[in-house]
N, C-alpha and C positions, 0 to 999 in steps of 0.2 A: 592536654586540652582534648575534650571529647569531640566526636564527629559533629554533633549538633551545633556546638559552639563554632567549630571551624566553618561549617556551612553558613551559619549566620554572619560570620565575618566576611565570607565570600560574597554574601548578598550586598555588601557595601560597595563591591566593585561594579562600576557602571558598565564598563566594556572590557572585553577580553580580546586583546590584540593577538594576531598570529605571532608566534615566536620568530625571531630572526632566523633560526635554523630551519624552521618549516618554510618560511617565506623564500629562503634562498634556494630550496630544492623544489618549489612548487611549479606545476605546469603553467599556472597563471599567477603572476605576482605584480603585474603592472595594472593599476586601476584604469588606465586609458582604454582598456578593452570595452568598458561600458560606453564611453563616448563614441568609440569606433562603431559599436553595434547600433547605438541609438541614431547615429548620423545617417546610416543606410541599412536598416534591419534586413531588407531583402538581400542585399549584396553580402551581408555578413553571414546570413544563414546559407546562402548559396555556396559560400566558401567553405563552411563547415561540411556541407553535403559532399562537395567534390574532394575535399582533403581527407575526410574521415571514412568515406565509404568507397567501395569499388563498384563502378557502374559498367554495365554492358554498353550503354549509350549515355554519355555524360549529359546532364541537363544544361541548357543554355540560358534558362530563365529561372527565377525564384518563384515569386508569388503571382498567381493569376487571381485578381480581385474583381473580375468583371461581373460576378454574380453573388454578392454577399447575401447571406452568410455562408454560401456554398463555395468556400475558398479552395483553391488547388495550389499545390506546391510542386515544383520541379517537373511539370506536366509532360515535358518532352523527353524526360530521362527514363532509362530502363535499367533494372537491377534485380537482384534476388536476395531476399533477407537471409535465407539459409546459407547461400554462398558467402555472404559477408560475415556470418557468424562462424563458419567452419572452413570452407574450401580455401579461402585466401590465407588463413593461418597455416593450414597443413602444407599448402604449396610454398609457403615461405620457410618451411623447414621446422615448424613448431608443433608438428603432430604429436610429439611425445609429451608436450606440456599437459598437465592435468587441467581439465576443464572443471571437473567437480570432484571434491572430496565428499562422497556421500556417506552418511552414517545413519544406520537404522536405530530405532529406539532400544533394541535389544543388544546394541553394540556391534552389529554387522557393519562392515566397511567395504566400499568399492571406490577405487580411484579410476575415474573415467577420463581418458585423454581426449584431446581434440581429434586425433585420428580415429579412435574407437567410436566416438560420438558420430563422426562423419560417416563411418562405415555403416552404423546402424540406421542413421537417417536415410542414406541412399537406399538401403534394402527396404526400409519401411515405406519410403516414398513409392517404390516399385510395387510393394504389397498393396498400398492404397489404390494405385492405378489398376492393379489386378482385380480389385473388388468393385471397380467401376467409378472410382473417385477421380474427378478431373478439375480443371481450372474453374473457379467460381462456386464449386460445390461446398456446402457447409458440413464440417466434421465436428461432432461433439467430443469433448475430452473430459472425462470424469475420473481423475486419478489422484492418489495421494502424492506426497513429496518423495518421489522416486525418480531416478534418471529417465525412465521411460516416458514421463510426462514431457520432458524436453525433446526427446526423440520424436514424439507424436506431433508436437507443435512445429518443429522445424521440417518434418517430412511434409506436413501440409504446406508450409511456406515454400518448400522446394518445387512443388508442382502447381502452385497457384490456388490450392484449396484454401478455404476460409475457416480457421479454427474457432470454435466456440467453447472455451474452457469453463467448466462449472466447478466452483470450489468444493473440495472433497467433504466439507462439513455440511453442505446442503443436503436436504432429503432427496430421495428418488423422485418424489412428486415435483420438486423444484427443478430437477434435471429434465423431467418430461416437459414441463412448461417451457423451458428454454429451447429444448429440441423442437418442440412443436412450433413455437414462434419463428424459429430460424429455418424450419423445414430441413433439418439436418438429415443427411443421407446415410451417415454412419456415426456410431458412437464407440469411443474407445474407453473401456472401463477396467475394473480389476476384480479378482475373485473376492478379496476381502481387504479390510483396512485395520491397522492396529492403532490402538490408543491406550497408553498407560498399561501395557501388559495384557490387554484384552483384544481379541480379534472379532470384528463385526463383519457379517456377510454384506457384500455390496452388490454382486451380480444378481442375487435372488430378488432383492427388493426392486432393483432396476427392471427386471423382467416383469414384475407385477404392474409396473407403470407403463412399460413400452409396448405391450402386446399389440395394441391396435393403432399404433402411430404409423400412418400411411407412408410418410416420406422415408422412414428409417428402414434401410435395406440390410444393413450389416451391423452387428455388435462384435467388436474385437475385445478379447479378455486377456489382460496381463495376469500371469500366474505369479503372485507376489507372496501370499501368506501360505499357500499350499492347501487351503481348505477346499472341499468339494463345492462345485457350483453348477447350476443347471446350464446346459448348452442346447440351444434349439437347432435342430437339423436344418441345414440350408441357409440359416441366418448367422449363426454365431461361429466365430473363429478364434483360435488361441493366437496371441501375439507372437509367441516364440516360434510356433509352427509357420506362420506367415513369413517371419523374418528369415527362417532357415531356408525356405523354398524360393525366396525372392532373388532376382538378379542383383549382383553387388554393384553394378554401375547405373547411375541415374544422374545425368547432367541436370543442373539447375535450370528451371524454366525462366527465361528473361521476361520480366513483368514490367508493365508501366508503373511509374511512380505512384499513380493514383489508383492502381488496382488494390482491392481490399486485401488486408493481411489477416485481420481477425475481428470478431464481434465479442464483446464482453458485456453481459447483462448486469445491470444494477439490481439491487434488491427489489423484490416485488411486494414488500410489506404493506405499502399504502396504495399501490396502484399497479397496473400492468408493468412488468419490468421494462426498462429502457435498454435497447440493444445498441450500445456504443460502438460505432464502426470506425476503425482505424485503417489507414491505407499504408502502403509499403514505404515509399521514399521519404515522406515527411516524418512518419513515425520513427523510422530507423535513424534519420538525421537527429531528431530530438533526443532519443534515448542514448545514442552513441555520444553526442556532444555533452549532454548533462552528466552522464555517468563518468565520462573521462575527466571533466573539469570540476564538478562538484566534489567528487571523491578523490581527485588528484591521482588518477590511476597510473601506476607504474607496472605494466603487465609482466615484466620480467622478474619482479620481486614481490608484488603484492599478493596476499591471500585475502580475498574479499568475502564477507559473509553478510548477506541480506537475510535477516531472520524473519522473513514474511512467508507467504504461501503462494505458489504459482497460480492458485485459483483467483487471486486478486490482481489488480493492475500493477501493484508494486512488484509482484512476482514476475509478471510478463516483462516489465520494463527493466527491473533491476536484479532479477535472478537469471533471466533468459537472454533477452535480446541485447540489452546494454552491455553486460559483462562479456558475453560471447563475441559481440561485435568488436569489443576492445581487446579480446584475446587474453583475458585475465583468468586466474584460477579462483574458483569460488568454493565455498562450503555449502553443502545442502544437508539439512538436518530434518529427519522425518518426524521426530517426536515432539512432545510437549516440553515446556521449560522446566518442569519439575519431575520428570521421569527419566531414568530411575531414581534420580535424587535432585535436590534443588540447586545443585551446583553444576548441572550438566552443561549449561551454556558455557560456563567459564572453563570447564574441562575441555570442551571443544575448541575454544580459543587457544588454550595452551597446547592442545594436541596437534592442531594444524598450523600453529603460529600465525593465527589470523592477524592481519594488519589493519583491517577496516571492519567495523561492525555497524550495521544499519538496522535499527530496531524501533519499535513503537513505544511511545511514552507509557502506555498501559503496562507493558512488560517491565519497564524501568521502575515504575511505582510498585509493582509486585515485588521486585527484587529489594526495594527499600524496605518493604514490610518484612521480608525474610531475614534481612540483616546484612550488614557490610562484612561480617566475618565469613560469609560463604564465599563471595568472590575473592576475599583475601587469602583463601587457602590455595589459590591457583595462580600460576605465573601469567600475568596479563601484559607483560612488558613488550610483547610483539606489537601490540596495538599502537597505531600512529594517528588514527582519525576515527571519529565516532559520528554517526548520523542518527537523526530522529525523523519518523515518518508516521502519518496516519491521523494525527490529531494535534492540536496545540499542546506543547509541553510546558508545564508550570515551572517557574524558576527553581523551586526546591528540587524537583526531579532533575532538571538540567544540571544543577550544581552537584548533586549526588553522582550523576553520570560522569561529570567532569572530574570529580575528585576520586571517587571510589573505583570507577572502571578505567577512566583515562589517566589517572595518576597526575592530573593537572598539566599534562604535556600534550594531550590530543585535542586539536580543534574539534568543535562540534558543529556539524552542518544540520541545522534544523530546517527541514524542507517542507514546503507547502505545494501540493498539486492534487490532481483528481484523476479518476478514471477517464473523464472527458478530455483532460489536457494531455494525457498520454505520457508526459514527462514532467520533470520538476520545473516549476515556474518561479517560485520565490525561495531564495536560499542564500546563505553566505557562500562566497568562494574562499576556501580555507587559507589560501596564500595571500588574500587581499583584505577580506572583510573583518572588521572588529565586531565581534558578536555581543549580543545582549541576551542574557538568559530569558527564554520565553518568546523571543522575537525571531521570525523567519528572515528578518533583515530586509533585503532588497531584491527586486526581480533579477533573474538570470539575464545575462546580456542578450539583447534582441527581443526581450519580453516586455510588453507594456502593461503596467498595472496601476490602478488608481482606487481611491476610496470615494464613493459618491453618496450624496444625500438620497435617502430612500424616496422622498416625495418629490424633490425638485431636480434630482440628477446633477446637482452642482458638485464640482470637485471639492473635496475636503482635504486641505493640506495638513492639518494638525487636529485630528479628532476622529470620531467614530462614524461609520456608515456602512454601505454595502461595497464589498470587494468586486471589482470588475477587471476584465482584461480588455485593453483598448486597441490592440492591433493583432492581426492573425499571426499564428506561429506554426511551424511545420507539423508538429505532432498533435495538433488539435483534432478532435473528432470531426469527421466529415459530415455525418448525419446520424440520425437514429435509424437503425435498420428497418427499411420499408415504412418509415413514419416521418417523412420530411416535414409535414405540417407541425407535428409535435416537436420536432427538433427546433424549428423557428420559434414556436410558442414558448418552449421551456427556457431557451437560452438567449434569444435575440429579440424578444418582444418589448421588454420593459424600457430599455434605453436605445432601441433601434438596432438595425441589422449589422452594425459595425462595432457594437459593444457587447461583449460576452458577459452575461450575468452569472457569476460564480455560484451564488446561493449561500455564500458565507458572509458573515459580518466581520469587519476588521476595523482597526484604528491605525492611524499613522501618527508617529510622534514627531517631535521637532527636528529630528535628524533625518526624517524621511523613511524611517524604518517601519515595516509593516508588522502588526501584531494581529494575527488571525484569531478572532474571538471564538469562532465556532459557527455552526449553521445559523443562518439568519433567523431561523425559527427556533433556535435554542437560546432565545433571550427571554427574560421574565419581565413583565410590565407590572411593577409594584407601585400602586398609586400614581400612575402616569409616568413613572421613571423606568426607563429601559435598562435592565441590568443583564450583563453577560453571565451565563451559567459557568462558562470556563473561568472567568475571573473570580467568581465566588468559590469555585472548586479550588483554584490556586491558593486563595486565602485560607481555606479550611486546611488544606494539606500542609500549610506552613506551620501548623501546630505540631509540636514535636511528637505527640502521641498518635498522630493520624498518619496512616499509610496511603489512603486513597479515598476519593470522594466523587460522587456523581450527583449533580444538582439538576432539579427540574422545576418548572413552574406548575403550581397546583392551584386550582380554582379556590378563590377566597371571597367570602361575602363582603368583607370590609375593604380590601385593597385590590379587588379584581383578580390578582394572582398573588400567591405567597410562595416563598422559596422553601422547597422541601429538599433536604440533603440526606443522601444515603452515604453513610460514613463507615469505613473499615479502619480499625485501629491496628497499631503495630502489635507485634507479638507480646503476650503476657500483660497487656493493659486491659483492665475491666471497664465496661461502660458504667457511667454514673450520671446522676443529675448534675453534679458539679462539673463534669466534663462537657455536658451539653452547653452549659453557660460559658465555659472556657472557649469552646468552638465558636459560639456566637460572638464572644468578645474579640476573638481573633479576626473574624470577618469585619466587625465594626472598626477594628484598628486599621485594617488594610484597605477597606473600601468605604465604610461608613455604616452607621446604625441601620439605615434603610435596607442594607443588603443582608442583614442577619437572617439566617434561616428561621422560619417560624416553626418548622418541624425538623428534628434530627432522628433518623432511623438508623440504628446500629446494624451493620451488615457484615456478616462473616466473609462474604464475598459479593461481588457485583455480577450482574448478567453480562457475559462477554462472549463474543464469537470466538471461534478457535483461532482466529488471527489476532485476538486481543482487543477488539473494539468493544467499548461499553455500549450496550443497547439501551440508551436512555428512553427510547420509544416505549419499551416494555415497562420501565419504571413509571412513566407517565400513565400507562394503562392501569397499573395496580393502584397508583395514588388516587386516580379518579374513579376507581371502582369499575372500570371497564373490563370486558372480556379481553384476555391477553391475546396479542397477535402471535404469529408463528414463532415458536421457540426451538425449532429443529436445528437452527444454526448455532445454538449456544454450546459453549464448551461443557457446561454442566447445567442442564435444564432444571435440576433440583434446586438450584439457587433461587429460582423464581417462586417455588412453593414456600420456601422459608420466608422470603421477603413478603409474600402475600399474607402469610400468617401474621407477621409482625405489624404490617400496615393495618390489617383488620383489627388487631388488638389495640393499636393506638387509636383507631377510629372509635372503638368501644369506650376507651378511657375518656375520650373527649366528648362522648355523648352524641 
């Protein structure tokens, strides 16, 4: 029986129950946890905070809801995030445990223990103080996936400075924008960054942008690639020299639970970037609890790999703060998924005997395109749990992940959350939840979520609408940095100050399971019928010859909007007019004739950020003939040039 037939047979399975073996060993296996958390969410979260974290002063209260939407959590408590991630584990005798198996894209390896990480964090915290950084000061961090990025973040947390991490794939101009908005006092960057065997200078272009930034007093440079870089006298310092000269002892600063921990700016493609502000106690409670229970963490035996980038919130929460707070060993991979070869992820799993893999659906669909024979060459038997993050996962990709990577033995936790939520909000619990391919299932205990009608705000028990969160949660953003009015307007104006508007559309099925459709503006209105682009994409990739698809709405004189699909085929399949009709028929079969794409554009690749997110905004730009927005964050900007050429050629054909 071929793989495609096996996957089609698995599609007939409505639910996938946790195995008896997994359930027996799971941290949470009793569904009563949901009822307990729902009965008194504040008390439940307070218990998580006090049981899972070490406090200098333990909080006596959970939620302060006196001024919605400016909620506070554990307001009378005091703690330090760095101490919870490092000191307590070392003091418990776990200093020799590996915190990160780091691997560079050229095969370099470093095993960084908890004790080593703590030693570097203490020294760098003192170095920051030595250059004038104190509590409340903003420190920018612009580094690739190397252990020094974790040191920098935790050193800030140790002294109460607020870190502002910028994804390494952003341009220097975007870095300046974020440093300027946040009035950063220092920036930690790198000499150069490597990608697929090439080294790009980083410090030099940073200098071009930062020269006249009044607030920026110091730039610290990590020597990673060894290339020469300009250093400005009196302003620039090398990381290793600061570390060597610093005092080795630095007690963690006791901080109020509501003291800021970090700012993380969202993309500025359509407007001024939003500075999402997270505070210490609530954020640490949210990420520690969700990481522990969603991934069923066994710190003494698990090797956990979140294949994201620290520059995004997934990296903050599930590469740094959650895993370190729980004392687990992680894998940190610097490179791309196809360098030096397309099996490098699976080589890493086998090399480090990873037990948990948390990855994006886009990556999974890319692996499908490359073929199941590549992971089959590697021993993946160590894996016991798989996770999905970043966007809705279509059932076909879910089932491929389940069968080819998980060997049909690993539960899949398909997680939904945002930069703003700080931690996972909707997810299966692997020892409890029966999963459905493509559904994030139900809210995490203590989280309230509903689907509401867009126009009337009525609750929708079984159908489509807008996803909202109906009660405060500890890891929620507290505000937009220095933009409180924008915070209220963006998230708490449509349905009132006690209902958080997610910005995603969703449907809820007869079992109460949530199916996140995508951004609420990622729907297409065809002749008055609202269609989800994610659902159309899922139908297209159900075709056996399709590897990946991205769907957008395109202006159409007849129907208002028409569906345009950018489609990538599996290896060795050639595009044809017949295949266009097969794709359209596939959509008609799964959704209805109304949802058939009016246009199919064959794409060798799709525009993706280096974290794997498809930039549908750019596809809309070229489909509508608009000037393209910023492409500096793309993994391969040349993809857009080729797609623009194809769209123009199609436009000429259609007259």
